[in-house]
ChimeraX commands (.cxc) that place a marker at each C-alpha (Angstrom):
marker #1 position 5.50,-54.87,-3.93 radius 0.5
marker #1 position 7.18,-52.49,-6.33 radius 0.5
marker #1 position 3.78,-51.09,-7.34 radius 0.5
marker #1 position 2.87,-50.20,-3.75 radius 0.5
marker #1 position 6.32,-48.63,-3.27 radius 0.5
marker #1 position 5.87,-46.53,-6.40 radius 0.5
marker #1 position 2.47,-45.36,-5.15 radius 0.5
marker #1 position 4.04,-44.45,-1.82 radius 0.5
marker #1 position 6.76,-42.48,-3.59 radius 0.5
marker #1 position 4.20,-40.64,-5.72 radius 0.5
marker #1 position 2.12,-39.75,-2.65 radius 0.5
marker #1 position 5.25,-38.60,-0.88 radius 0.5
marker #1 position 6.26,-36.51,-3.88 radius 0.5
marker #1 position 2.81,-34.94,-4.22 radius 0.5
marker #1 position 2.77,-34.22,-0.49 radius 0.5
marker #1 position 6.15,-32.51,-0.81 radius 0.5
marker #1 position 4.95,-30.41,-3.76 radius 0.5
marker #1 position 1.74,-29.50,-1.93 radius 0.5
marker #1 position 3.63,-28.34,1.18 radius 0.5
marker #1 position 5.94,-26.18,-0.97 radius 0.5
marker #1 position 3.04,-24.60,-2.89 radius 0.5
marker #1 position 1.08,-24.05,0.34 radius 0.5
marker #1 position 4.07,-22.36,2.02 radius 0.5
marker #1 position 4.64,-20.11,-0.97 radius 0.5
marker #1 position 0.92,-19.27,-1.20 radius 0.5
marker #1 position 0.52,-18.37,2.48 radius 0.5
marker #1 position 3.69,-16.29,2.66 radius 0.5
marker #1 position 3.02,-14.39,-0.57 radius 0.5
marker #1 position -0.62,-13.82,0.41 radius 0.5
marker #1 position 0.51,-12.19,3.66 radius 0.5
marker #1 position 3.08,-10.08,1.80 radius 0.5
marker #1 position 0.47,-9.06,-0.78 radius 0.5
marker #1 position -2.03,-8.14,1.95 radius 0.5
marker #1 position 0.61,-5.94,3.58 radius 0.5
marker #1 position 1.43,-4.33,0.22 radius 0.5
marker #1 position -2.24,-3.55,-0.43 radius 0.5
marker #1 position -2.55,-2.14,3.09 radius 0.5
marker #1 position 0.44,0.13,2.49 radius 0.5
marker #1 position -0.88,1.65,-0.75 radius 0.5
marker #1 position -4.36,2.12,0.71 radius 0.5
marker #1 position -3.07,3.51,4.02 radius 0.5
marker #1 position -1.38,6.29,2.04 radius 0.5
marker #1 position -4.65,6.97,0.21 radius 0.5
marker #1 position -6.57,7.10,3.49 radius 0.5
marker #1 position -3.95,9.42,5.00 radius 0.5
marker #1 position -4.12,11.68,1.92 radius 0.5
marker #1 position -7.93,11.76,2.07 radius 0.5
marker #1 position -7.78,12.77,5.73 radius 0.5
marker #1 position -5.24,15.53,4.96 radius 0.5
marker #1 position -7.39,16.89,2.16 radius 0.5
marker #1 position -10.38,17.24,4.50 radius 0.5
marker #1 position -8.51,19.80,6.61 radius 0.5
marker #1 position -9.88,23.16,5.45 radius 0.5
marker #1 position -8.11,26.51,5.27 radius 0.5
marker #1 position -10.65,29.34,5.62 radius 0.5
marker #1 position -9.85,32.70,4.00 radius 0.5
marker #1 position -11.94,35.64,5.28 radius 0.5
marker #1 position -12.42,38.80,3.21 radius 0.5
marker #1 position -12.91,42.39,4.25 radius 0.5
marker #1 position -16.29,44.05,3.74 radius 0.5
marker #1 position -14.75,46.21,1.01 radius 0.5
marker #1 position -14.26,43.17,-1.25 radius 0.5
marker #1 position -16.70,43.33,-4.17 radius 0.5
marker #1 position -18.47,40.35,-5.75 radius 0.5
marker #1 position -16.27,40.70,-8.85 radius 0.5
marker #1 position -13.10,40.59,-6.72 radius 0.5
marker #1 position -14.35,37.56,-4.81 radius 0.5
marker #1 position -15.23,35.81,-8.05 radius 0.5
marker #1 position -11.77,36.64,-9.44 radius 0.5
marker #1 position -10.15,35.12,-6.33 radius 0.5
marker #1 position -12.19,31.94,-6.87 radius 0.5
marker #1 position -10.98,31.73,-10.47 radius 0.5
marker #1 position -7.38,32.04,-9.28 radius 0.5
marker #1 position -7.93,29.20,-6.81 radius 0.5
marker #1 position -9.07,26.89,-9.63 radius 0.5
marker #1 position -5.71,27.47,-11.33 radius 0.5
marker #1 position -3.64,27.15,-8.14 radius 0.5
marker #1 position -1.53,23.99,-7.92 radius 0.5
marker #1 position -2.05,23.63,-4.17 radius 0.5
marker #1 position -5.87,23.78,-4.18 radius 0.5
marker #1 position -7.82,20.54,-4.54 radius 0.5
marker #1 position -11.20,22.23,-4.13 radius 0.5
marker #1 position -12.71,25.43,-2.77 radius 0.5
marker #1 position -16.14,26.55,-1.62 radius 0.5
marker #1 position -17.34,30.15,-1.50 radius 0.5
marker #1 position -19.36,30.87,1.66 radius 0.5
marker #1 position -21.26,34.13,1.79 radius 0.5
marker #1 position -21.78,35.87,5.12 radius 0.5
marker #1 position -25.50,35.03,4.85 radius 0.5
marker #1 position -24.72,31.32,4.44 radius 0.5
marker #1 position -22.30,31.52,7.36 radius 0.5
marker #1 position -24.96,33.16,9.52 radius 0.5
marker #1 position -27.45,30.40,8.67 radius 0.5
marker #1 position -24.85,27.71,9.55 radius 0.5
marker #1 position -24.19,29.40,12.92 radius 0.5
marker #1 position -27.93,29.62,13.57 radius 0.5
marker #1 position -28.34,25.90,12.84 radius 0.5
marker #1 position -25.47,25.06,15.21 radius 0.5
marker #1 position -26.50,27.21,18.21 radius 0.5
marker #1 position -30.23,26.67,17.65 radius 0.5
marker #1 position -31.31,30.34,17.64 radius 0.5
marker #1 position -31.00,33.34,15.36 radius 0.5
marker #1 position -28.24,35.53,16.80 radius 0.5
marker #1 position -28.91,38.24,14.17 radius 0.5
marker #1 position -32.05,39.31,16.06 radius 0.5
marker #1 position -29.90,40.28,19.04 radius 0.5
marker #1 position -27.11,42.00,17.08 radius 0.5
marker #1 position -29.26,43.68,14.47 radius 0.5
marker #1 position -26.66,43.11,11.74 radius 0.5
marker #1 position -24.51,40.32,10.34 radius 0.5
marker #1 position -20.94,40.61,11.71 radius 0.5
marker #1 position -19.68,37.64,9.70 radius 0.5
marker #1 position -17.51,37.89,6.59 radius 0.5
marker #1 position -17.54,36.36,3.14 radius 0.5
marker #1 position -15.02,33.53,2.95 radius 0.5
marker #1 position -13.53,30.70,0.94 radius 0.5
marker #1 position -13.03,27.23,2.41 radius 0.5
marker #1 position -9.96,25.83,0.64 radius 0.5
marker #1 position -9.08,22.14,0.74 radius 0.5
marker #1 position -5.40,21.68,-0.11 radius 0.5
marker #1 position -3.89,18.75,-1.97 radius 0.5
marker #1 position -2.32,16.19,0.38 radius 0.5
marker #1 position 1.26,17.04,-0.69 radius 0.5
marker #1 position 0.76,20.63,0.46 radius 0.5
marker #1 position -0.67,19.77,3.89 radius 0.5
marker #1 position 2.73,20.20,5.52 radius 0.5
marker #1 position 3.85,22.77,8.06 radius 0.5
marker #1 position 6.25,24.59,5.70 radius 0.5
marker #1 position 4.03,24.34,2.62 radius 0.5
marker #1 position 0.96,25.71,4.37 radius 0.5
marker #1 position 3.02,28.54,5.86 radius 0.5
marker #1 position 4.19,29.52,2.37 radius 0.5
marker #1 position 0.64,29.38,0.99 radius 0.5
marker #1 position -0.64,31.48,3.91 radius 0.5
marker #1 position 2.13,34.04,3.39 radius 0.5
marker #1 position 1.33,34.25,-0.32 radius 0.5
marker #1 position -2.42,34.72,0.29 radius 0.5
marker #1 position -1.90,37.41,2.93 radius 0.5
marker #1 position -0.32,39.62,0.28 radius 0.5
marker #1 position -3.85,40.15,-1.00 radius 0.5
marker #1 position -5.04,43.36,0.76 radius 0.5
marker #1 position -8.67,42.26,0.57 radius 0.5
marker #1 position -8.03,39.27,2.89 radius 0.5
marker #1 position -8.66,40.04,6.55 radius 0.5
marker #1 position -7.69,36.71,8.10 radius 0.5
marker #1 position -6.70,33.11,7.34 radius 0.5
marker #1 position -7.68,30.33,9.74 radius 0.5
marker #1 position -6.79,26.62,9.84 radius 0.5
marker #1 position -6.01,24.06,12.52 radius 0.5
marker #1 position -2.20,24.21,12.76 radius 0.5
marker #1 position -2.03,21.70,15.63 radius 0.5
marker #1 position -4.09,19.16,13.67 radius 0.5
marker #1 position -1.81,19.53,10.63 radius 0.5
marker #1 position 1.30,18.90,12.74 radius 0.5
marker #1 position -0.35,16.01,14.60 radius 0.5
marker #1 position -1.48,14.29,11.39 radius 0.5
marker #1 position 1.94,14.56,9.74 radius 0.5
marker #1 position 3.80,13.35,12.85 radius 0.5
marker #1 position 1.53,10.32,13.24 radius 0.5
marker #1 position 1.73,9.45,9.54 radius 0.5
marker #1 position 5.54,9.48,9.74 radius 0.5
marker #1 position 5.49,7.18,12.79 radius 0.5
marker #1 position 3.02,4.76,11.20 radius 0.5
marker #1 position 5.00,4.74,7.93 radius 0.5
marker #1 position 8.20,3.89,9.81 radius 0.5
marker #1 position 6.58,0.97,11.59 radius 0.5
marker #1 position 5.01,-0.29,8.37 radius 0.5
marker #1 position 8.46,-0.23,6.74 radius 0.5
marker #1 position 9.98,-2.19,9.65 radius 0.5
marker #1 position 7.17,-4.78,9.59 radius 0.5
marker #1 position 7.44,-5.09,5.79 radius 0.5
marker #1 position 11.18,-5.80,5.98 radius 0.5
marker #1 position 10.63,-8.33,8.78 radius 0.5
marker #1 position 7.86,-10.17,6.93 radius 0.5
marker #1 position 9.90,-10.21,3.72 radius 0.5
marker #1 position 12.81,-11.79,5.61 radius 0.5
marker #1 position 10.49,-14.38,7.18 radius 0.5
marker #1 position 8.99,-15.08,3.75 radius 0.5
marker #1 position 12.39,-15.80,2.24 radius 0.5
marker #1 position 13.30,-18.10,5.15 radius 0.5
marker #1 position 10.04,-20.08,5.03 radius 0.5
marker #1 position 10.07,-20.59,1.26 radius 0.5
marker #1 position 13.77,-21.41,1.34 radius 0.5
marker #1 position 13.24,-24.00,4.11 radius 0.5
marker #1 position 10.39,-25.69,2.24 radius 0.5
marker #1 position 12.43,-25.93,-0.95 radius 0.5
marker #1 position 15.52,-27.19,0.87 radius 0.5
marker #1 position 13.45,-30.00,2.40 radius 0.5
marker #1 position 12.13,-30.86,-1.05 radius 0.5
marker #1 position 15.66,-30.98,-2.50 radius 0.5
marker #1 position 16.90,-32.91,0.53 radius 0.5
marker #1 position 14.51,-35.78,-0.27 radius 0.5
marker #1 position 16.18,-36.02,-3.71 radius 0.5
marker #1 position 19.79,-35.79,-2.52 radius 0.5
marker #1 position 20.61,-39.38,-3.50 radius 0.5
marker #1 position 19.24,-38.86,-7.01 radius 0.5
marker #1 position 21.38,-35.72,-7.34 radius 0.5
marker #1 position 24.51,-37.54,-6.21 radius 0.5
marker #1 position 23.77,-40.57,-8.44 radius 0.5
marker #1 position 23.43,-38.35,-11.50 radius 0.5
marker #1 position 26.68,-36.64,-10.59 radius 0.5
marker #1 position 28.50,-39.97,-10.20 radius 0.5
marker #1 position 27.50,-41.10,-13.70 radius 0.5
marker #1 position 29.02,-37.97,-15.22 radius 0.5
marker #1 position 26.19,-35.43,-15.41 radius 0.5
marker #1 position 27.32,-31.82,-15.12 radius 0.5
marker #1 position 26.17,-29.60,-12.24 radius 0.5
marker #1 position 24.14,-27.33,-14.50 radius 0.5
marker #1 position 22.44,-30.34,-16.14 radius 0.5
marker #1 position 21.50,-31.77,-12.72 radius 0.5
marker #1 position 20.42,-28.43,-11.33 radius 0.5
marker #1 position 18.20,-27.37,-14.24 radius 0.5
marker #1 position 15.18,-29.72,-13.77 radius 0.5
marker #1 position 15.05,-29.01,-10.03 radius 0.5
marker #1 position 15.20,-25.25,-10.60 radius 0.5
marker #1 position 12.54,-25.42,-13.33 radius 0.5
marker #1 position 10.23,-27.51,-11.15 radius 0.5
marker #1 position 10.64,-25.16,-8.17 radius 0.5
marker #1 position 9.99,-22.11,-10.34 radius 0.5
marker #1 position 6.79,-23.75,-11.61 radius 0.5
marker #1 position 5.72,-24.44,-8.02 radius 0.5
marker #1 position 6.54,-20.83,-7.18 radius 0.5
marker #1 position 4.40,-19.63,-10.09 radius 0.5
marker #1 position 1.50,-21.83,-8.93 radius 0.5
marker #1 position 1.79,-20.57,-5.33 radius 0.5
marker #1 position 2.07,-16.94,-6.49 radius 0.5
marker #1 position -0.93,-17.34,-8.82 radius 0.5
marker #1 position -3.03,-18.75,-5.99 radius 0.5
marker #1 position -1.94,-15.85,-3.75 radius 0.5
marker #1 position -2.94,-13.33,-6.45 radius 0.5
marker #1 position -6.36,-14.99,-6.87 radius 0.5
marker #1 position -6.88,-14.90,-3.10 radius 0.5
marker #1 position -5.84,-11.22,-2.96 radius 0.5
marker #1 position -8.18,-10.33,-5.84 radius 0.5
marker #1 position -11.02,-12.12,-4.03 radius 0.5
marker #1 position -10.20,-10.19,-0.85 radius 0.5
marker #1 position -10.20,-6.87,-2.74 radius 0.5
marker #1 position -13.58,-7.61,-4.36 radius 0.5
marker #1 position -15.05,-8.57,-0.97 radius 0.5
marker #1 position -13.80,-5.36,0.68 radius 0.5
marker #1 position -14.96,-3.21,-2.26 radius 0.5
marker #1 position -18.42,-4.83,-2.17 radius 0.5
marker #1 position -18.92,-4.45,1.58 radius 0.5
marker #1 position -17.02,-1.18,2.12 radius 0.5
marker #1 position -17.45,0.88,-1.10 radius 0.5
marker #1 position -16.53,4.15,0.65 radius 0.5
marker #1 position -12.91,2.98,0.91 radius 0.5
marker #1 position -12.63,2.93,-2.91 radius 0.5
marker #1 position -9.98,0.25,-2.55 radius 0.5
marker #1 position -10.00,-0.60,-6.27 radius 0.5
marker #1 position -9.52,2.99,-7.43 radius 0.5
marker #1 position -5.75,2.80,-7.95 radius 0.5
marker #1 position -5.56,-0.14,-10.33 radius 0.5
marker #1 position -1.97,0.62,-11.40 radius 0.5
marker #1 position -0.56,0.18,-7.87 radius 0.5
marker #1 position -2.71,-2.91,-7.29 radius 0.5
marker #1 position -1.38,-4.37,-10.53 radius 0.5
marker #1 position 2.13,-3.51,-9.35 radius 0.5
marker #1 position 1.54,-5.44,-6.11 radius 0.5
marker #1 position 0.29,-8.47,-8.07 radius 0.5
marker #1 position 3.31,-8.38,-10.40 radius 0.5
marker #1 position 5.61,-7.98,-7.40 radius 0.5
marker #1 position 4.07,-11.01,-5.69 radius 0.5
marker #1 position 4.46,-13.10,-8.84 radius 0.5
marker #1 position 8.07,-11.92,-9.31 radius 0.5
marker #1 position 8.97,-12.65,-5.68 radius 0.5
marker #1 position 7.51,-16.15,-5.98 radius 0.5
marker #1 position 9.62,-16.91,-9.05 radius 0.5
marker #1 position 12.81,-15.21,-7.81 radius 0.5
marker #1 position 12.89,-16.76,-4.33 radius 0.5
marker #1 position 12.20,-20.28,-5.61 radius 0.5
marker #1 position 14.89,-19.95,-8.30 radius 0.5
marker #1 position 17.56,-18.65,-5.90 radius 0.5
marker #1 position 16.70,-21.07,-3.08 radius 0.5
marker #1 position 16.69,-24.14,-5.36 radius 0.5
marker #1 position 19.93,-23.07,-7.04 radius 0.5
marker #1 position 21.84,-22.88,-3.76 radius 0.5
marker #1 position 20.12,-25.93,-2.24 radius 0.5
marker #1 position 21.12,-28.18,-5.16 radius 0.5
marker #1 position 24.59,-26.63,-5.19 radius 0.5
marker #1 position 25.04,-27.64,-1.56 radius 0.5
marker #1 position 24.26,-31.29,-2.21 radius 0.5
marker #1 position 26.37,-31.31,-5.36 radius 0.5
marker #1 position 29.34,-30.22,-3.31 radius 0.5
marker #1 position 28.80,-32.80,-0.55 radius 0.5
marker #1 position 30.70,-36.05,-0.39 radius 0.5
marker #1 position 28.67,-39.26,-0.70 radius 0.5
marker #1 position 29.29,-40.17,2.98 radius 0.5
marker #1 position 27.90,-36.80,4.09 radius 0.5
marker #1 position 24.52,-37.49,2.45 radius 0.5
marker #1 position 23.62,-39.79,5.32 radius 0.5
marker link #1:1,2 radius 0.2
marker link #1:2,3 radius 0.2
marker link #1:3,4 radius 0.2
marker link #1:4,5 radius 0.2
marker link #1:5,6 radius 0.2
marker link #1:6,7 radius 0.2
marker link #1:7,8 radius 0.2
marker link #1:8,9 radius 0.2
marker link #1:9,10 radius 0.2
marker link #1:10,11 radius 0.2
marker link #1:11,12 radius 0.2
marker link #1:12,13 radius 0.2
marker link #1:13,14 radius 0.2
marker link #1:14,15 radius 0.2
marker link #1:15,16 radius 0.2
marker link #1:16,17 radius 0.2
marker link #1:17,18 radius 0.2
marker link #1:18,19 radius 0.2
marker link #1:19,20 radius 0.2
marker link #1:20,21 radius 0.2
marker link #1:21,22 radius 0.2
marker link #1:22,23 radius 0.2
marker link #1:23,24 radius 0.2
marker link #1:24,25 radius 0.2
marker link #1:25,26 radius 0.2
marker link #1:26,27 radius 0.2
marker link #1:27,28 radius 0.2
marker link #1:28,29 radius 0.2
marker link #1:29,30 radius 0.2
marker link #1:30,31 radius 0.2
marker link #1:31,32 radius 0.2
marker link #1:32,33 radius 0.2
marker link #1:33,34 radius 0.2
marker link #1:34,35 radius 0.2
marker link #1:35,36 radius 0.2
marker link #1:36,37 radius 0.2
marker link #1:37,38 radius 0.2
marker link #1:38,39 radius 0.2
marker link #1:39,40 radius 0.2
marker link #1:40,41 radius 0.2
marker link #1:41,42 radius 0.2
marker link #1:42,43 radius 0.2
marker link #1:43,44 radius 0.2
marker link #1:44,45 radius 0.2
marker link #1:45,46 radius 0.2
marker link #1:46,47 radius 0.2
marker link #1:47,48 radius 0.2
marker link #1:48,49 radius 0.2
marker link #1:49,50 radius 0.2
marker link #1:50,51 radius 0.2
marker link #1:51,52 radius 0.2
marker link #1:52,53 radius 0.2
marker link #1:53,54 radius 0.2
marker link #1:54,55 radius 0.2
marker link #1:55,56 radius 0.2
marker link #1:56,57 radius 0.2
marker link #1:57,58 radius 0.2
marker link #1:58,59 radius 0.2
marker link #1:59,60 radius 0.2
marker link #1:60,61 radius 0.2
marker link #1:61,62 radius 0.2
marker link #1:62,63 radius 0.2
marker link #1:63,64 radius 0.2
marker link #1:64,65 radius 0.2
marker link #1:65,66 radius 0.2
marker link #1:66,67 radius 0.2
marker link #1:67,68 radius 0.2
marker link #1:68,69 radius 0.2
marker link #1:69,70 radius 0.2
marker link #1:70,71 radius 0.2
marker link #1:71,72 radius 0.2
marker link #1:72,73 radius 0.2
marker link #1:73,74 radius 0.2
marker link #1:74,75 radius 0.2
marker link #1:75,76 radius 0.2
marker link #1:76,77 radius 0.2
marker link #1:77,78 radius 0.2
marker link #1:78,79 radius 0.2
marker link #1:79,80 radius 0.2
marker link #1:80,81 radius 0.2
marker link #1:81,82 radius 0.2
marker link #1:82,83 radius 0.2
marker link #1:83,84 radius 0.2
marker link #1:84,85 radius 0.2
marker link #1:85,86 radius 0.2
marker link #1:86,87 radius 0.2
marker link #1:87,88 radius 0.2
marker link #1:88,89 radius 0.2
marker link #1:89,90 radius 0.2
marker link #1:90,91 radius 0.2
marker link #1:91,92 radius 0.2
marker link #1:92,93 radius 0.2
marker link #1:93,94 radius 0.2
marker link #1:94,95 radius 0.2
marker link #1:95,96 radius 0.2
marker link #1:96,97 radius 0.2
marker link #1:97,98 radius 0.2
marker link #1:98,99 radius 0.2
marker link #1:99,100 radius 0.2
marker link #1:100,101 radius 0.2
marker link #1:101,102 radius 0.2
marker link #1:102,103 radius 0.2
marker link #1:103,104 radius 0.2
marker link #1:104,105 radius 0.2
marker link #1:105,106 radius 0.2
marker link #1:106,107 radius 0.2
marker link #1:107,108 radius 0.2
marker link #1:108,109 radius 0.2
marker link #1:109,110 radius 0.2
marker link #1:110,111 radius 0.2
marker link #1:111,112 radius 0.2
marker link #1:112,113 radius 0.2
marker link #1:113,114 radius 0.2
marker link #1:114,115 radius 0.2
marker link #1:115,116 radius 0.2
marker link #1:116,117 radius 0.2
marker link #1:117,118 radius 0.2
marker link #1:118,119 radius 0.2
marker link #1:119,120 radius 0.2
marker link #1:120,121 radius 0.2
marker link #1:121,122 radius 0.2
marker link #1:122,123 radius 0.2
marker link #1:123,124 radius 0.2
marker link #1:124,125 radius 0.2
marker link #1:125,126 radius 0.2
marker link #1:126,127 radius 0.2
marker link #1:127,128 radius 0.2
marker link #1:128,129 radius 0.2
marker link #1:129,130 radius 0.2
marker link #1:130,131 radius 0.2
marker link #1:131,132 radius 0.2
marker link #1:132,133 radius 0.2
marker link #1:133,134 radius 0.2
marker link #1:134,135 radius 0.2
marker link #1:135,136 radius 0.2
marker link #1:136,137 radius 0.2
marker link #1:137,138 radius 0.2
marker link #1:138,139 radius 0.2
marker link #1:139,140 radius 0.2
marker link #1:140,141 radius 0.2
marker link #1:141,142 radius 0.2
marker link #1:142,143 radius 0.2
marker link #1:143,144 radius 0.2
marker link #1:144,145 radius 0.2
marker link #1:145,146 radius 0.2
marker link #1:146,147 radius 0.2
marker link #1:147,148 radius 0.2
marker link #1:148,149 radius 0.2
marker link #1:149,150 radius 0.2
marker link #1:150,151 radius 0.2
marker link #1:151,152 radius 0.2
marker link #1:152,153 radius 0.2
marker link #1:153,154 radius 0.2
marker link #1:154,155 radius 0.2
marker link #1:155,156 radius 0.2
marker link #1:156,157 radius 0.2
marker link #1:157,158 radius 0.2
marker link #1:158,159 radius 0.2
marker link #1:159,160 radius 0.2
marker link #1:160,161 radius 0.2
marker link #1:161,162 radius 0.2
marker link #1:162,163 radius 0.2
marker link #1:163,164 radius 0.2
marker link #1:164,165 radius 0.2
marker link #1:165,166 radius 0.2
marker link #1:166,167 radius 0.2
marker link #1:167,168 radius 0.2
marker link #1:168,169 radius 0.2
marker link #1:169,170 radius 0.2
marker link #1:170,171 radius 0.2
marker link #1:171,172 radius 0.2
marker link #1:172,173 radius 0.2
marker link #1:173,174 radius 0.2
marker link #1:174,175 radius 0.2
marker link #1:175,176 radius 0.2
marker link #1:176,177 radius 0.2
marker link #1:177,178 radius 0.2
marker link #1:178,179 radius 0.2
marker link #1:179,180 radius 0.2
marker link #1:180,181 radius 0.2
marker link #1:181,182 radius 0.2
marker link #1:182,183 radius 0.2
marker link #1:183,184 radius 0.2
marker link #1:184,185 radius 0.2
marker link #1:185,186 radius 0.2
marker link #1:186,187 radius 0.2
marker link #1:187,188 radius 0.2
marker link #1:188,189 radius 0.2
marker link #1:189,190 radius 0.2
marker link #1:190,191 radius 0.2
marker link #1:191,192 radius 0.2
marker link #1:192,193 radius 0.2
marker link #1:193,194 radius 0.2
marker link #1:194,195 radius 0.2
marker link #1:195,196 radius 0.2
marker link #1:196,197 radius 0.2
marker link #1:197,198 radius 0.2
marker link #1:198,199 radius 0.2
marker link #1:199,200 radius 0.2
marker link #1:200,201 radius 0.2
marker link #1:201,202 radius 0.2
marker link #1:202,203 radius 0.2
marker link #1:203,204 radius 0.2
marker link #1:204,205 radius 0.2
marker link #1:205,206 radius 0.2
marker link #1:206,207 radius 0.2
marker link #1:207,208 radius 0.2
marker link #1:208,209 radius 0.2
marker link #1:209,210 radius 0.2
marker link #1:210,211 radius 0.2
marker link #1:211,212 radius 0.2
marker link #1:212,213 radius 0.2
marker link #1:213,214 radius 0.2
marker link #1:214,215 radius 0.2
marker link #1:215,216 radius 0.2
marker link #1:216,217 radius 0.2
marker link #1:217,218 radius 0.2
marker link #1:218,219 radius 0.2
marker link #1:219,220 radius 0.2
marker link #1:220,221 radius 0.2
marker link #1:221,222 radius 0.2
marker link #1:222,223 radius 0.2
marker link #1:223,224 radius 0.2
marker link #1:224,225 radius 0.2
marker link #1:225,226 radius 0.2
marker link #1:226,227 radius 0.2
marker link #1:227,228 radius 0.2
marker link #1:228,229 radius 0.2
marker link #1:229,230 radius 0.2
marker link #1:230,231 radius 0.2
marker link #1:231,232 radius 0.2
marker link #1:232,233 radius 0.2
marker link #1:233,234 radius 0.2
marker link #1:234,235 radius 0.2
marker link #1:235,236 radius 0.2
marker link #1:236,237 radius 0.2
marker link #1:237,238 radius 0.2
marker link #1:238,239 radius 0.2
marker link #1:239,240 radius 0.2
marker link #1:240,241 radius 0.2
marker link #1:241,242 radius 0.2
marker link #1:242,243 radius 0.2
marker link #1:243,244 radius 0.2
marker link #1:244,245 radius 0.2
marker link #1:245,246 radius 0.2
marker link #1:246,247 radius 0.2
marker link #1:247,248 radius 0.2
marker link #1:248,249 radius 0.2
marker link #1:249,250 radius 0.2
marker link #1:250,251 radius 0.2
marker link #1:251,252 radius 0.2
marker link #1:252,253 radius 0.2
marker link #1:253,254 radius 0.2
marker link #1:254,255 radius 0.2
marker link #1:255,256 radius 0.2
marker link #1:256,257 radius 0.2
marker link #1:257,258 radius 0.2
marker link #1:258,259 radius 0.2
marker link #1:259,260 radius 0.2
marker link #1:260,261 radius 0.2
marker link #1:261,262 radius 0.2
marker link #1:262,263 radius 0.2
marker link #1:263,264 radius 0.2
marker link #1:264,265 radius 0.2
marker link #1:265,266 radius 0.2
marker link #1:266,267 radius 0.2
marker link #1:267,268 radius 0.2
marker link #1:268,269 radius 0.2
marker link #1:269,270 radius 0.2
marker link #1:270,271 radius 0.2
marker link #1:271,272 radius 0.2
marker link #1:272,273 radius 0.2
marker link #1:273,274 radius 0.2
marker link #1:274,275 radius 0.2
marker link #1:275,276 radius 0.2
marker link #1:276,277 radius 0.2
marker link #1:277,278 radius 0.2
marker link #1:278,279 radius 0.2
marker link #1:279,280 radius 0.2
marker link #1:280,281 radius 0.2
marker link #1:281,282 radius 0.2
marker link #1:282,283 radius 0.2
marker link #1:283,284 radius 0.2
marker link #1:284,285 radius 0.2
marker link #1:285,286 radius 0.2
marker link #1:286,287 radius 0.2
marker link #1:287,288 radius 0.2
marker link #1:288,289 radius 0.2
marker link #1:289,290 radius 0.2
marker link #1:290,291 radius 0.2
view
């Protein structure tokens, strides 16, 4: 009889541990997925910004040496990610390919200008920053015009700010839900041991002595759940990288490592705090209130 009861208690205990680990795993996996989405959404936004080109057109008086000198200055400029020199002959060929016929035969000469297509670094693709860069470039007397899509720049930055705000709100909400779910699972686990806690207290054990094994066990469960979440996230990253290599999702290994460490730290911290306060509650209850 006692043997079957002990087996029942062990199964019940294992079931309790499994539910706690599963709750921690699922919650931390969702948080980790959101964290990875946040760091990669910024990368995608930056990549999109850096594809917006600023075209600088030069007057016919500009010599090859002066154009080459301008290109050398661009390589040293902090705001320039990359630049491409487009001769007026190359520009004419591109226009011919687009419209499907050679417009030079009608005009008799090439009216296009030599130019540089400049791709700015993401941090400089802002309304004020681009305006300052444009103003600085226009001081060069050899430059005839500077063209870029101002409306697209404003639209991209406005949408990125809106998306970032909503991501922040969702992150805070999910973090709050994560704390509640993990806390509830641990409280249920401690609740099933409330009589053991009170019995130990009645025979003279101190609160810290009673609390310590429960906290240590919960932290271990938190570490197991967090480790499983990290393994699942790593598997997800490898799958995405294998099937969608253009995203380059594994490029920023430092931030990915930071997300993994954060997930592990959250798993340990939440379980420690939740178990501490849950055991404290039952330690402060009277024996009659345990029922």
